[in-house]
N, C-alpha and C positions, 0 to 999 in steps of 0.2 A: 229320769234326769240323766242324759248321756254321762258316761264315765263313771257312773256310781253303781254300787251294789250294796247289797244286805245280806247278812248271813245270820241265820236263825238256827239257835241250838235246839235240835228236836229230839236227840237220845243221847243219854250217856251208858256206856257199857264198861263193867270192870274188866281189865286185861291182864291185870298184874302177874297171875300164873303163868300165862303164855309168854310174857315178857322176862319174868324170872328164870322160867325153864329154859331160855335160850342160852344162858351162861351168865358168869360174873363179869366178863370182860365188856367194856363199852362198846367195842365193834360189834360184838354178838348181840348185845341189847339194841343197838341201834338198827341193826339188820332185821331183827325181829319186829321192833316197831315200824319200820318201813314196809315190811311185808304185811302186816296188820292194817296199816293205813290202805294200801293198795288193793288187798282183799276186800275191804269195806267198800272202797269207792267202786270197785267193779261190781259189787253185789248190789248196793243200795243205790248207786248214782249220786249220793250225796258228798259233800266235801269232808274228809275224816282226819282226824288229828289225834295221837296219842299224848295225853297230858301227863306229866309226871308230878305226883304229889307227895307231900311230907318226906323230902329228900329220897324219893326213890323206894318210898315204903308201900305205895299204891299206883297203879298205872290206869288211868281211865281213856276210853276210846271215846271221843266227842263228834257226834254226827250233825253237821249242819246243812242245812237246806240254804242254797244261794239263790237269791233273786236279783236279776239284773234289770228289770223293767219296774222302776221306783217311781210311784206318782204320789204327790201330796194331796190330800181331800180333807177338806175341813167343813163340817155342818154344825153351827151352834145349836144347841137347844132351843125349841120355841120360846119358852120363857126368858131366855137370855136375849134372845134376838129383841124382845119388846121392852126391856128392862128401860125405865126412865121416860116411858111414852106416857106418864100420866097427864091429865088435863091440867091439873093444878101446878105441874112442874114446868113453868113458862120459862124460868131463869136459865136452866139447863137441860132442855128439851134434847133428846136424843132421837133419832131416827133409825128405824130398823131397816 
């Protein structure tokens, strides 16, 4: 469908030590997070985002694979397609 995309989480990597080693101030940690995300995207080609967990006690790097060509495909099981097609069910006969 045009204009839609789907992101699928493919990997989670703990980066708490790298973020906390950058320093205690918020600008230092934000710079470390931006650097980690940029390096990850350059290395893997995926969309990467650092997620802060437990009020900053843990930082995880999420790797997302983005799909832009989304198509919906549906194929029912064979037995479901023929449900209700019995000969004696003439009142509510369903066609497959």
